[in-house]
Residue frames relative to the residue before (quaternion, step in Angstrom):
aa qw qx qy qz dx dy dz
M 1.0000 0.0000 0.0000 0.0000 0.00 0.00 0.00
I 0.4373 -0.6854 0.5252 0.2512 3.56 -0.96 0.86
T 0.4310 -0.7005 0.5017 0.2680 3.63 -0.92 0.80
V 0.0501 -0.7687 0.6324 0.0814 3.59 -0.90 0.70
W 0.4351 -0.7162 0.4893 0.2416 3.61 -0.96 0.88
W 0.1696 -0.8530 0.4870 0.0808 3.47 0.35 1.32
E 0.5636 0.5896 -0.4241 0.3934 3.65 1.06 -0.52
H 0.6204 0.5332 -0.3571 0.4509 3.68 1.12 -0.30
F 0.7611 0.2286 -0.1014 0.5985 3.64 1.26 -0.57
P 0.0655 -0.8222 0.5653 0.0099 3.57 0.30 1.27
L 0.6505 0.4835 -0.3569 0.4644 3.73 0.82 -0.67
V 0.6305 0.5083 -0.3419 0.4767 3.65 0.96 -0.80
E 0.6433 0.5318 -0.3320 0.4395 3.56 0.86 -0.81
Q 0.7381 0.4292 -0.2581 0.4521 3.58 0.88 -0.85
H 0.6519 0.4915 -0.3191 0.4814 3.58 1.25 -0.37
E 0.4511 -0.7516 0.4070 0.2569 3.58 -0.30 1.23
Q 0.7310 0.3764 -0.2693 0.5014 3.67 0.72 -0.88
A 0.6027 0.5445 -0.3783 0.4441 3.63 1.03 -0.46
R 0.6454 0.4958 -0.3022 0.4962 3.52 1.04 -0.95
R 0.6485 0.4980 -0.3469 0.4595 3.71 0.79 -0.71
W 0.7107 0.4519 -0.3289 0.4272 3.56 0.75 -0.76
L 0.6640 0.4865 -0.3362 0.4576 3.55 0.88 -0.66
Q 0.6294 0.4680 -0.3699 0.4980 3.67 1.03 -0.57
F 0.5826 0.5309 -0.3793 0.4847 3.75 1.07 -0.61
T 0.6622 0.4907 -0.3624 0.4352 3.59 0.73 -0.85
A 0.6723 0.5035 -0.2975 0.4540 3.65 0.95 -0.96
N 0.6557 0.5143 -0.3234 0.4482 3.55 0.94 -0.78
L 0.6069 0.5487 -0.3582 0.4497 3.69 1.05 -0.47
G 0.5687 -0.6395 0.3838 0.3468 3.68 1.19 -0.14
R 0.2907 0.7595 -0.5138 0.2732 3.50 1.17 0.51
A 0.5632 -0.6171 0.4027 0.3738 3.56 -0.95 0.68
P 0.6261 -0.5921 0.3587 0.3589 3.51 -1.07 0.68
N 0.6377 0.5275 -0.3297 0.4542 3.60 1.18 -0.48
T 0.6400 0.5247 -0.3190 0.4619 3.41 1.29 -0.63
V 0.6527 0.4943 -0.3140 0.4806 3.48 0.94 -0.73
D 0.6276 0.5018 -0.3476 0.4832 3.65 1.07 -0.62
A 0.6398 0.5099 -0.3239 0.4751 3.67 1.02 -0.73
Y 0.6920 0.4751 -0.2989 0.4540 3.54 0.84 -0.76
G 0.6366 0.4984 -0.3505 0.4728 3.54 1.13 -0.77
R 0.6518 0.4862 -0.3586 0.4584 3.69 0.92 -0.64
G 0.6412 0.5242 -0.3368 0.4478 3.55 0.90 -0.72
L 0.6878 0.4648 -0.2999 0.4702 3.57 0.90 -0.83
E 0.5800 0.5951 -0.3260 0.4508 3.48 1.13 -0.86
D 0.6606 0.5095 -0.2797 0.4751 3.58 0.87 -0.91
H 0.6506 0.4850 -0.3277 0.4839 3.61 0.92 -0.92
L 0.6692 0.5027 -0.3223 0.4422 3.63 0.72 -0.91
A 0.6528 0.5282 -0.3269 0.4336 3.50 1.01 -0.73
F 0.6604 0.4816 -0.3120 0.4843 3.56 1.12 -0.67
C 0.5899 0.5390 -0.3618 0.4802 3.59 1.07 -0.69
V 0.6137 0.5274 -0.3560 0.4674 3.71 0.93 -0.69
R 0.6641 0.5496 -0.2757 0.4253 3.49 0.88 -1.06
V 0.7283 0.3900 -0.1467 0.5440 3.67 0.91 -1.14
G 0.4031 -0.7073 0.4953 0.3032 3.76 1.12 -0.20
A 0.4378 0.6767 -0.4852 0.3391 3.62 0.87 0.90
D 0.3159 -0.7465 0.5581 0.1777 3.47 -1.07 0.77
P 0.4820 -0.7073 0.4342 0.2810 3.74 -0.56 0.99
A 0.6324 0.5395 -0.3371 0.4420 3.51 1.10 -0.57
T 0.7903 0.2240 -0.1535 0.5492 3.60 1.21 -0.40
A 0.4199 0.7285 -0.4794 0.2513 3.60 1.16 0.11
R 0.3310 -0.7508 0.5492 0.1586 3.55 -0.91 0.89
A 0.7148 -0.4488 0.3071 0.4396 3.56 -1.41 0.18
D 0.5934 0.5673 -0.4072 0.4003 3.78 0.89 -0.37
V 0.6025 0.5440 -0.3505 0.4671 3.52 1.19 -0.69
V 0.6592 0.5322 -0.2903 0.4449 3.51 0.91 -1.10
A 0.6557 0.5371 -0.2766 0.4528 3.53 1.09 -0.95
A 0.6395 0.4932 -0.3207 0.4949 3.58 1.09 -0.96
W 0.6181 0.5489 -0.3607 0.4319 3.69 0.98 -0.68
I 0.6438 0.5066 -0.3047 0.4858 3.60 1.01 -0.96
G 0.6565 0.5115 -0.3371 0.4403 3.62 0.94 -0.83
D 0.6031 0.5732 -0.3286 0.4469 3.51 1.13 -0.80
M 0.6912 0.4746 -0.2893 0.4619 3.60 0.93 -0.89
H 0.6148 0.5390 -0.3304 0.4715 3.55 1.24 -0.53
Q 0.7269 0.4363 -0.1993 0.4915 3.64 1.20 -0.53
R 0.5167 0.6426 -0.4300 0.3677 3.60 1.14 -0.28
P 0.4798 -0.6105 0.5322 0.3375 3.65 -1.21 0.38
N 0.3236 -0.7277 0.5832 0.1602 3.53 -0.88 1.06
L 0.3441 -0.7590 0.5281 0.1634 3.58 -0.44 1.36
R 0.6984 0.4558 -0.3412 0.4335 3.65 0.84 -0.70
S 0.8105 0.2876 -0.1881 0.4743 3.61 0.71 -0.71
G 0.4441 -0.7106 0.4306 0.3352 3.58 1.23 -0.23
A 0.5256 0.6145 -0.4041 0.4276 3.63 1.25 0.14
T 0.5183 -0.5758 0.5191 0.3611 3.47 -1.48 -0.15
G 0.7862 0.3237 -0.2546 0.4606 3.48 -0.92 0.99
L 0.4501 -0.6472 0.5252 0.3204 3.61 -0.98 0.61
A 0.6273 -0.5433 0.3904 0.3986 3.57 -1.26 0.48
D 0.5939 -0.5823 0.3989 0.3861 3.63 -1.05 0.61
A 0.6395 0.4938 -0.3804 0.4500 3.64 0.81 -0.67
T 0.6177 0.5654 -0.3638 0.4079 3.58 0.89 -0.72
I 0.6848 0.5133 -0.2655 0.4439 3.43 0.91 -1.22
Q 0.6417 0.5230 -0.3223 0.4592 3.56 1.12 -0.93
Q 0.6544 0.5093 -0.3158 0.4611 3.56 0.92 -0.89
R 0.6836 0.4694 -0.3298 0.4511 3.69 0.81 -0.72
V 0.6286 0.5265 -0.3538 0.4499 3.58 1.05 -0.69
I 0.6540 0.5538 -0.3083 0.4129 3.50 0.95 -0.78
A 0.6053 0.5238 -0.3168 0.5088 3.44 1.28 -0.86
V 0.6835 0.4881 -0.3018 0.4511 3.63 0.70 -0.96
R 0.6431 0.5033 -0.3341 0.4706 3.57 0.92 -0.67
G 0.5855 0.5345 -0.3456 0.5020 3.62 1.03 -0.58
F 0.6511 0.5265 -0.2963 0.4595 3.60 0.82 -0.91
Y 0.7212 0.4092 -0.2714 0.4886 3.61 0.89 -0.91
D 0.5223 0.5545 -0.4394 0.4761 3.66 1.21 -0.36
F 0.6502 0.5321 -0.3260 0.4334 3.60 0.84 -0.89
L 0.6458 0.5169 -0.3088 0.4694 3.62 1.01 -0.85
V 0.6522 0.5130 -0.3038 0.4682 3.49 1.05 -0.74
E 0.6448 0.4867 -0.3310 0.4876 3.63 0.90 -0.87
E 0.6810 0.4668 -0.2954 0.4806 3.70 0.97 -0.78
E 0.4573 -0.7077 0.4510 0.2943 3.65 1.21 0.01
I 0.3800 0.7067 -0.4843 0.3488 3.48 1.24 0.59
R 0.7343 0.1438 -0.0811 0.6585 3.60 1.18 -0.77
E 0.4729 -0.6465 0.5178 0.3004 3.44 -1.56 0.28
R 0.7829 0.1127 -0.0043 0.6119 3.60 1.01 -0.83
N 0.4503 -0.6666 0.5395 0.2488 3.32 -1.45 0.53
P 0.3338 -0.7845 0.4783 0.2105 3.64 -0.58 0.98
V 0.6082 0.5350 -0.3519 0.4691 3.54 1.15 0.03
R 0.2805 -0.8146 0.4965 0.1060 3.53 0.00 1.36
R 0.3728 -0.7139 0.5732 0.1514 3.54 -1.07 1.05
G 0.3788 -0.6898 0.5612 0.2564 3.55 -1.09 0.64
Q 0.1466 -0.7736 0.6060 0.1131 3.60 -1.16 0.25
S 0.4206 -0.7707 0.4260 0.2183 3.53 -0.63 1.29
G 0.3408 -0.7489 0.4921 0.2842 3.67 1.01 -0.70
R 0.3300 0.8032 -0.4497 0.2091 3.48 1.29 0.32
R 0.7126 0.4357 -0.1866 0.5172 3.51 1.21 -0.80
G 0.6934 -0.4658 0.2753 0.4759 3.61 1.03 0.45
G 0.5199 0.6383 -0.4167 0.3856 3.63 1.22 -0.19
R 0.5665 -0.6061 0.4313 0.3546 3.56 -1.20 0.10
A 0.4578 -0.7126 0.4666 0.2548 3.52 -0.64 1.06
R 0.0580 -0.7921 0.6059 -0.0450 3.52 -1.05 0.99
Q 0.3660 -0.7340 0.5359 0.2005 3.64 -0.65 1.05
G 0.4244 -0.6774 0.5412 0.2611 3.50 -1.13 0.80
L 0.7478 -0.3711 0.3329 0.4384 3.54 -1.30 -0.28
V 0.7654 0.1689 -0.0937 0.6138 3.59 1.05 -0.64
R 0.3788 -0.6865 0.5782 0.2256 3.50 -0.96 0.94
R 0.4087 -0.7128 0.5409 0.1799 3.38 -1.10 1.01
V 0.0992 -0.7769 0.6215 0.0209 3.58 -0.66 1.14
E 0.0607 -0.8016 0.5947 -0.0091 3.56 -0.61 1.24
K 0.1889 -0.8248 0.5320 0.0299 3.45 -0.46 1.29
A 0.4588 -0.6801 0.4650 0.3329 3.62 -0.66 0.80
P 0.4842 -0.6636 0.4836 0.3022 3.53 -1.00 0.86
W 0.4819 -0.6876 0.4828 0.2488 3.46 -1.22 0.77
I 0.1111 -0.7966 0.5937 0.0228 3.54 -0.63 1.13
P 0.4005 -0.7375 0.4784 0.2586 3.67 -0.59 1.07
S 0.4728 -0.6063 0.5605 0.3077 3.50 -1.13 0.66
E 0.6940 -0.4339 0.3810 0.4301 3.48 -1.59 0.10
H 0.6599 0.5181 -0.3174 0.4421 3.61 0.89 -0.82
A 0.7005 0.4591 -0.2828 0.4674 3.56 0.96 -1.01
W 0.5863 0.5683 -0.3736 0.4402 3.62 1.09 -0.67
E 0.6203 0.5627 -0.3167 0.4453 3.58 1.02 -1.04
R 0.6786 0.4745 -0.3132 0.4651 3.59 0.93 -1.04
I 0.6056 0.5616 -0.3735 0.4223 3.68 1.01 -0.69
L 0.6876 0.5047 -0.2630 0.4510 3.48 0.96 -0.94
R 0.5864 0.5524 -0.3176 0.5001 3.52 1.09 -0.79
A 0.7356 0.4003 -0.3006 0.4564 3.61 0.83 -0.86
C 0.5732 0.5939 -0.3812 0.4164 3.61 1.15 -0.22
E 0.5235 0.6604 -0.4005 0.3598 3.50 1.24 -0.64
R 0.6276 0.5453 -0.3188 0.4551 3.65 1.07 -0.64
E 0.5900 0.6022 -0.3642 0.3957 3.70 1.08 -0.60
P 0.4908 -0.6185 0.5075 0.3450 3.50 -1.27 0.38
V 0.7190 -0.5115 0.2422 0.4033 3.48 -1.25 0.52
R 0.5496 0.5784 -0.3934 0.4568 3.63 1.13 -0.53
N 0.7123 0.4362 -0.2897 0.4673 3.66 0.63 -0.88
R 0.6315 0.5227 -0.3500 0.4532 3.61 0.95 -0.68
L 0.6609 0.4764 -0.3214 0.4827 3.60 0.98 -0.77
M 0.6043 0.5400 -0.3673 0.4565 3.68 1.06 -0.68
V 0.6633 0.4999 -0.3205 0.4555 3.61 1.01 -0.80
T 0.7140 0.4421 -0.2902 0.4589 3.64 0.82 -0.78
F 0.5766 0.5105 -0.3870 0.5070 3.66 1.19 -0.50
A 0.6757 0.4950 -0.3486 0.4206 3.59 0.60 -0.95
Y 0.6987 0.4095 -0.3148 0.4950 3.67 0.90 -0.60
D 0.5967 0.5593 -0.3470 0.4591 3.77 0.73 -0.93
G 0.8239 0.2851 -0.1416 0.4688 3.61 0.47 -1.19
A 0.3397 -0.7314 0.5204 0.2809 3.56 1.20 -0.21
L 0.2890 0.8431 -0.4163 0.1801 3.46 1.00 0.90
R 0.4406 -0.6940 0.4961 0.2796 3.50 -0.97 0.74
R 0.6353 -0.5581 0.2984 0.4426 3.69 -0.93 0.49
Q 0.6294 0.4755 -0.3789 0.4839 3.74 0.77 -0.52
E 0.6372 0.5417 -0.3431 0.4276 3.59 0.76 -0.84
L 0.7240 0.4350 -0.2767 0.4583 3.49 0.88 -0.94
M 0.6952 0.4485 -0.3015 0.4741 3.65 0.92 -0.58
S 0.6289 0.5164 -0.3261 0.4812 3.56 1.18 -0.17
L 0.4940 0.6813 -0.4550 0.2911 3.65 1.06 -0.05
A 0.2066 -0.7618 0.6075 0.0889 3.47 -1.10 0.80
P 0.6289 -0.5301 0.3787 0.4244 3.69 -1.05 0.41
G 0.6439 0.5548 -0.2968 0.4354 3.64 1.13 -0.63
D 0.6059 0.5547 -0.3543 0.4468 3.51 1.30 -0.51
L 0.6664 0.5229 -0.3011 0.4380 3.72 1.11 -0.36
E 0.1548 -0.7552 0.6364 0.0278 3.62 -1.06 0.92
P 0.1546 -0.8518 0.4872 0.1145 3.63 0.49 1.12
A 0.5816 0.6193 -0.3567 0.3886 3.56 1.09 -0.88
W 0.7899 0.2846 -0.0968 0.5346 3.51 1.03 -0.85
A 0.3694 -0.7587 0.4279 0.3237 3.61 1.45 0.14
L 0.4496 0.6983 -0.4471 0.3322 3.52 0.86 0.84
I 0.1817 -0.7189 0.6577 0.1328 3.63 -1.38 0.51
H 0.1950 -0.7758 0.5927 0.0937 3.49 -0.71 1.17
L 0.2043 -0.7943 0.5686 0.0641 3.55 -0.51 1.23
R 0.3018 -0.7777 0.5198 0.1841 3.60 -0.48 1.18
A 0.6179 -0.6079 0.3534 0.3517 3.57 -1.05 0.79
E 0.6486 0.5643 -0.3200 0.3981 3.55 1.02 -0.68
T 0.6766 0.4900 -0.2386 0.4952 3.51 1.43 -0.56
T 0.6459 0.5508 -0.3152 0.4243 3.58 1.17 -0.24
K 0.5872 -0.5660 0.4421 0.3733 3.66 -1.14 0.46
S 0.7191 0.4260 -0.2355 0.4959 3.71 0.89 -0.93
K 0.2956 -0.7461 0.5204 0.2918 3.72 1.23 -0.44
R 0.5386 0.5303 -0.4628 0.4631 3.48 0.83 1.24
A 0.4150 -0.7008 0.5287 0.2389 3.53 -0.79 0.91
R 0.0732 0.7685 -0.6321 0.0671 3.44 -1.29 0.73
E 0.3727 -0.7008 0.5650 0.2252 3.43 -1.36 0.32
V 0.0265 -0.7614 0.6471 0.0284 3.57 -1.21 0.65
S 0.3968 -0.7314 0.5078 0.2232 3.52 -1.22 0.44
F 0.1467 -0.7673 0.6092 0.1366 3.43 -1.36 0.12
G 0.5190 -0.7039 0.4114 0.2568 3.61 -1.16 0.79
A 0.7675 -0.3747 0.3078 0.4193 3.42 -1.46 -0.01
T 0.6677 0.4544 -0.3484 0.4758 3.72 0.92 -0.81
S 0.6128 0.5097 -0.3810 0.4685 3.70 0.89 -0.53
A 0.6607 0.5248 -0.3362 0.4184 3.62 0.96 -0.75
Q 0.6362 0.5195 -0.2903 0.4910 3.48 1.19 -0.80
L 0.6704 0.4758 -0.3192 0.4714 3.61 0.99 -0.70
L 0.6288 0.5209 -0.3382 0.4679 3.42 1.00 -0.82
V 0.6321 0.5216 -0.3646 0.4421 3.76 0.78 -0.51
A 0.6448 0.5217 -0.2815 0.4825 3.49 1.14 -1.03
Y 0.7183 0.4677 -0.2875 0.4275 3.49 0.75 -0.98
L 0.6327 0.4985 -0.3348 0.4889 3.66 0.93 -0.75
R 0.6395 0.4734 -0.3510 0.4936 3.63 0.93 -0.52
W 0.6195 0.4925 -0.3466 0.5035 3.67 0.86 -0.71
R 0.6927 0.4691 -0.3177 0.4463 3.64 0.60 -0.96
G 0.6639 0.5033 -0.3450 0.4324 3.66 0.79 -0.72
E 0.6397 0.5219 -0.3215 0.4637 3.54 1.11 -0.73
R 0.7167 0.4143 -0.2366 0.5087 3.57 1.08 -0.86
F 0.8679 0.1990 -0.0645 0.4505 3.65 0.57 -0.88
G 0.5029 -0.6470 0.3996 0.4109 3.68 1.32 0.00
R 0.8580 -0.0695 0.0752 0.5033 3.54 -1.21 -0.92
A 0.4023 -0.7103 0.5332 0.2221 3.57 -1.10 0.84
D 0.1456 0.7760 -0.5806 0.1990 3.62 0.42 1.27
G 0.7918 0.3430 -0.2336 0.4482 3.59 -1.40 0.26
R 0.8245 -0.2181 0.1684 0.4943 3.51 -1.08 -0.67
L 0.5891 -0.5939 0.4313 0.3381 3.58 -1.17 0.58
F 0.7858 0.3048 -0.1241 0.5237 3.42 0.83 -1.14
V 0.0136 -0.8162 0.5777 0.0039 3.66 -0.60 0.95
S 0.5799 -0.6069 0.4344 0.3267 3.60 -1.25 0.44
E 0.2814 -0.7523 0.5734 0.1616 3.59 -1.12 0.74
S 0.4841 0.6763 -0.4676 0.2993 3.60 1.14 0.00
R 0.6259 -0.5349 0.4112 0.3912 3.61 -1.21 0.31
R 0.7096 0.4493 -0.3047 0.4491 3.61 0.76 -0.77
N 0.7970 0.2612 -0.1297 0.5290 3.59 0.82 -0.81
R 0.1329 0.8387 -0.5168 0.1081 3.72 1.25 0.50
G 0.8699 0.1273 -0.1110 0.4633 3.49 -0.95 1.10
Q 0.5469 0.6296 -0.3820 0.3982 3.66 1.28 -0.13
P 0.6131 -0.5691 0.3818 0.3930 3.64 -0.93 0.48
L 0.3782 -0.7275 0.5243 0.2299 3.45 -0.86 0.83
G 0.3230 -0.7929 0.4991 0.1334 3.51 -0.87 1.05
P 0.6733 -0.5025 0.2667 0.4723 3.66 -1.08 0.21
A 0.5880 0.5512 -0.4130 0.4241 3.63 1.03 -0.42
G 0.5739 0.5984 -0.3674 0.4214 3.71 1.16 -0.38
W 0.6375 0.5193 -0.2542 0.5093 3.48 1.23 -0.98
S 0.6303 0.4861 -0.3438 0.4982 3.74 1.07 -0.67
K 0.6402 0.5348 -0.3309 0.4412 3.54 1.00 -0.83
V 0.6460 0.5180 -0.3241 0.4576 3.64 0.96 -0.94
V 0.7145 0.4588 -0.2441 0.4684 3.55 0.92 -0.96
G 0.5603 0.6428 -0.3300 0.4050 3.52 1.27 -0.67
G 0.6761 0.4941 -0.2405 0.4909 3.57 1.23 -0.81
I 0.6041 0.5906 -0.3766 0.3801 3.68 1.06 -0.23
P 0.6785 0.5674 -0.3426 0.3167 3.53 0.61 -0.97
E 0.6734 0.5155 -0.2898 0.4437 3.50 1.06 -0.75
R 0.6971 0.4131 -0.3053 0.5002 3.49 1.05 -0.66
A 0.6776 0.4538 -0.3116 0.4876 3.69 1.11 -0.36
G 0.3794 -0.7404 0.4867 0.2664 3.53 1.08 -0.41
V 0.5730 0.5256 -0.3995 0.4856 3.49 1.16 0.97
P 0.1173 -0.8658 0.4773 0.0938 3.61 0.32 1.10
Q 0.5617 0.6154 -0.3766 0.4049 3.55 1.32 -0.12
L 0.5276 0.6580 -0.4443 0.3022 3.64 1.24 -0.39
S 0.0631 -0.7812 0.6211 -0.0068 3.44 -1.25 0.71
T 0.6685 -0.4345 0.3783 0.4704 3.68 -1.17 -0.01
H 0.7359 0.4673 -0.2449 0.4244 3.60 1.03 -0.73
T 0.4637 0.6953 -0.4344 0.3360 3.46 1.45 -0.28
F 0.6213 0.5579 -0.3432 0.4300 3.69 0.88 -0.83
R 0.6456 0.5033 -0.3158 0.4798 3.53 0.98 -0.92
H 0.6648 0.5155 -0.3102 0.4428 3.64 0.76 -1.04
L 0.6805 0.4683 -0.3023 0.4757 3.57 0.92 -0.80
R 0.6458 0.5296 -0.3521 0.4225 3.58 0.79 -0.59
L 0.6432 0.5314 -0.2948 0.4659 3.47 1.02 -1.00
T 0.6250 0.5547 -0.3141 0.4505 3.64 1.11 -0.99
D 0.7297 0.4448 -0.2750 0.4405 3.50 0.79 -1.12
L 0.5852 0.5524 -0.3900 0.4474 3.58 1.14 -0.36
A 0.5919 0.5405 -0.3217 0.5040 3.57 1.20 -0.73
R 0.6931 0.4497 -0.3000 0.4768 3.60 0.79 -0.86
A 0.6596 0.4987 -0.3324 0.4535 3.63 1.09 -0.49
G 0.6192 -0.5951 0.3352 0.3875 3.59 1.22 0.04
W 0.4236 0.6799 -0.5164 0.3026 3.60 1.06 0.47
S 0.4664 -0.6721 0.4825 0.3128 3.48 -1.12 0.51
I 0.6711 -0.5259 0.3333 0.4025 3.46 -1.24 0.44
E 0.6026 0.5892 -0.3321 0.4235 3.53 1.10 -0.64
E 0.6981 0.4761 -0.2353 0.4802 3.41 0.99 -1.09
I 0.6079 0.5048 -0.3459 0.5060 3.61 1.08 -0.61
A 0.6518 0.4744 -0.3641 0.4665 3.70 0.77 -0.78
Q 0.6249 0.5479 -0.3499 0.4322 3.64 0.85 -0.74
Y 0.6894 0.4721 -0.2871 0.4685 3.50 0.88 -1.11
A 0.6813 0.5171 -0.2657 0.4449 3.63 1.04 -0.86
G 0.3668 -0.7248 0.4823 0.3280 3.50 1.18 -0.64
H 0.3903 0.7094 -0.4981 0.3105 3.63 1.15 0.65
R 0.3760 -0.6881 0.5803 0.2200 3.59 -1.13 0.84
D 0.7968 0.2725 -0.1570 0.5159 3.60 1.01 -0.70
L 0.4575 -0.7036 0.4668 0.2787 3.56 -0.66 1.13
S 0.5582 0.5945 -0.3872 0.4303 3.72 1.08 -0.52
T 0.6226 0.5019 -0.3513 0.4868 3.63 1.03 -0.63
T 0.6207 0.5645 -0.3201 0.4399 3.62 1.02 -0.73
L 0.6115 0.5528 -0.2807 0.4917 3.45 1.13 -0.92
K 0.6651 0.5208 -0.2812 0.4553 3.56 0.81 -0.95
Y 0.7046 0.4860 -0.2587 0.4477 3.51 0.94 -0.98
T 0.7948 0.3234 -0.1527 0.4903 3.62 0.99 -0.95
C 0.7866 0.1842 -0.1333 0.5741 3.59 1.03 -0.53
P 0.2278 -0.8173 0.5094 0.1437 3.66 0.14 1.26
G 0.5924 0.5644 -0.4014 0.4115 3.65 1.04 -0.31
G 0.5144 -0.6260 0.4356 0.3920 3.57 1.21 -0.54
S 0.7027 0.3854 -0.2752 0.5309 3.69 1.13 -0.36
W 0.4064 -0.6968 0.5383 0.2442 3.62 -1.26 0.85
P 0.5031 -0.6624 0.4622 0.3074 3.59 -0.82 0.84
P 0.5774 -0.6050 0.4014 0.3734 3.62 -0.96 0.67
S 0.6589 0.5744 -0.2700 0.4038 3.39 1.09 -0.84
C 0.6861 0.4709 -0.2465 0.4968 3.53 1.39 -0.36
T 0.4942 0.6866 -0.4343 0.3095 3.67 1.21 0.13
R 0.7327 0.3851 -0.2521 0.5013 3.59 1.07 -0.56
P 0.5055 -0.6389 0.4618 0.3506 3.53 -1.05 0.64
P 0.6207 -0.6182 0.3793 0.2977 3.48 -1.19 0.63
G 0.6549 -0.5164 0.3361 0.4375 3.51 1.16 0.04
R 0.7785 0.1071 -0.0627 0.6152 3.57 1.18 -0.33
C 0.5627 -0.6839 0.3730 0.2766 3.54 -0.94 1.00
R 0.8045 -0.0116 -0.0232 0.5933 3.64 1.09 -0.57
P 0.3053 -0.7605 0.5472 0.1703 3.60 -0.30 1.15
T 0.6148 -0.5151 0.4473 0.3957 3.41 -1.38 0.13
A 0.6858 -0.5131 0.3339 0.3937 3.57 -1.23 0.38
S 0.5829 0.6319 -0.3815 0.3398 3.45 1.14 -0.49
A 0.5339 0.5994 -0.3973 0.4449 3.47 1.38 -0.33
A 0.5691 0.5907 -0.4067 0.4021 3.68 1.03 -0.14
W 0.7548 0.2730 -0.2252 0.5523 3.52 1.26 -0.12
P 0.1083 -0.8316 0.5382 0.0838 3.64 0.49 1.17
P 0.5824 -0.6417 0.4020 0.2957 3.45 -1.13 0.95
W 0.6170 0.5573 -0.3494 0.4320 3.57 1.06 -0.66
R 0.6842 0.4058 -0.2949 0.5293 3.62 1.07 -0.42
R 0.3114 -0.8015 0.4702 0.1988 3.64 1.27 -0.22
R 0.2645 0.7767 -0.5182 0.2411 3.56 1.15 0.74
G 0.6053 0.5807 -0.3679 0.4013 3.51 1.08 -0.64
D 0.6036 0.5905 -0.3519 0.4039 3.57 1.15 -0.68
H 0.7360 0.4195 -0.1945 0.4945 3.44 1.14 -0.91
A 0.4870 0.7291 -0.4157 0.2418 3.61 1.15 -0.37
D 0.6115 0.5425 -0.3250 0.4755 3.60 1.06 -0.78
G 0.7004 0.4758 -0.2889 0.4469 3.62 0.91 -0.71
C 0.6487 0.4741 -0.3423 0.4871 3.61 1.18 0.01
């Protein structure tokens, strides 16, 4: 049985059906972050039910609607605005819908009060769900902004600079980057082997890295060997006194990136920006949408379109394959963006 951190979800732990559902979700092999997000979403819903005196076993759609309205009106401690982020509300509604599906399957309820939307793609009538999905275009740094980011990275230690170049070259998600082990790297061919268990789609894939990353990798492994001995376990380890030599977690990467926006003057920068930028550059380099989807680990091509073409349309120049299935990593630094000129400074 997969361990669930019940101390994070006291109301879920106390509610028999809620506890069973979250444990059931964890046992299915969902990613730990997914289980945590579902637990937080259900915990919030149960807390609202307690406040209004509703029982989830009998709650109707109006209770769910009131809960959604409450999330829209709460103060957002992170941004200072009113209301939780649309993506947060959407995620919590999906979690609660799964919980009510479980209650229906267990014959505790007859119907699910969380209505599903319908796209109408197959000729059916489109129907909006309880929460309108708001899809914002990802922020792609301009040439000037990218140069400022690289200049800000010059102050970072070799470990952090290697994380930045790997995140860009491989279009890596945060969990994929922090799960890398020395054995996942093939320096002779400039390849990174991503294990299935570390990816969001649970599919193994290979990505490449460039000459700058190779140089930083050599420097980092030499530095790590002098400080911590054999390079076993995770590739990136903590340098702090408290966790010295321990694997660096996803929060560590977020902390590294969190210090760059202020120095570079680009508040929009996030851990995902490097991935967005890499996929966009591959499209500009002439890769086909299928090749970019494979490189990114996307199951759905519509996701690739969203990441690489914010407008939703695929440029005519990107409809043909570039003539080779996987170019060398130097394609990650297109000359017209002059990223290669600044790579050594990062």
